[in-house]
N, C-alpha and C positions, 0 to 999 in steps of 0.2 A: 779409454785404454782401461784395463787395471788401476792406474791411478784415479783414475776420473769416477770410479764406481767406489774405493776406500774412503777419497772425501768426502763423497754422499751420505756415507754409511754411519749410522747413528745407534745407540743401545735402545733396544725393544725389550718389554717384559711378555714374552707368552704365554698366556693361563691355559692348559689343558679342562676339556672335561671330565677329566677322569676324578672321584674325587682324590685328595691327599689323603696320607695314612693316618693322618692324626683324627679323621672326621670318616674313616672310609667304613663301608657296612657288608662287605662281603657281598655286590652286587655282579663280581667281574668272575666266570664261571673259570674255576681251577683255583682262586684266592681266595683264602679265608680273610671274614673280617678284623681290621688291625685297631678300630678304634676301640678304647677304652672305656670298661665298665665306668656305668657313674660312680664318682667318689672316685675314682682310680683314676694313678695317671696314667699317661702313653709310655709304652714302650717301644723306642726301635728299633730294639735287638732281639724280640723273640724272633721264630723261623718266619712265621706268617709276616711281621712287617718288613724282614728282611727279604722275602721275596718280592711283595709288592713293591716295596718301591724299587727294585729291581725291573718289576715291569713298567712302574712309571717313566724311570728313566732309559731305557730302552726303548717306549713307543715314542717319549719326547723326540732322542734323537730322531726318531722312523721320521716324525711329522717335519723336523729340521728339513733332511734330508732331501723332501718333497720338491725345495725350493735350492738345492745345490748346495757350494760347499762353504755355509754360512758359520763362522767362529761364535763357538757355546762360552758365554763366561761366567756361566753357572748353573748349576740343576737345581729345584728344589722340588721335595717331595714330602716334610712333613704337614704342615698347615697350607702352602700352597703347591699346587701342582704343573711345574710350568717351568721354563728356564731363560733366560737372558743371555740375548744374541747380539753381533753387530750384524744389521742390517742395513740393506739400500731402502728408501721408503717402494719399490713394486715389490721387494722381495716380504717387507713386512703387509703389503697388501696384499699377496697372493697367501701368506700363513692365516690370514684373516677370514677366507673363505673355503679355508680349511675346515674339515667337519667336527674334526676332532681339537679345535681350536673353541676355547670359549671367549678370550678376549686377546687385543695385541694393544700395547699402551710402548710408544716412547717417555725412554725414562729417562724423568727430569729430577733434578734437586728443587724443592719446593719452598719456599721460607715465606712464614705468614706476612699478611699485609701490612703495612703499617697502623690501620688501624689495632689491629690484632693485636701490637707488641703494647707490653705493659708499661706506662710512663708514672714517672715518680718525680713528676711534677704535683702533685696534690699536696 
């Protein structure tokens, strides 16, 4: 049932192949480059950046819609083109086969191993 599917769901980070806005060089027809000139700061509020990030977000939702109605937790478009969603392992596997997807990874809290922690016993 639906309850069993929810219990098995985990949060995944899905990265798409299209360049994020901060490094986009105008390779998609109809969308001007949004990458800042060398030495300049990226401006997310230019018409070109707003149009391109809208395109990225729409494409993210289109990719997600290929596996049904999974809840999107957040969307990213500036330094990473992707989103986080609550998915079953089967949904995550299906997305990893999508031609628009570069990577699918389970979201996890990473802590440094004990050997990497600084100790003050010196």
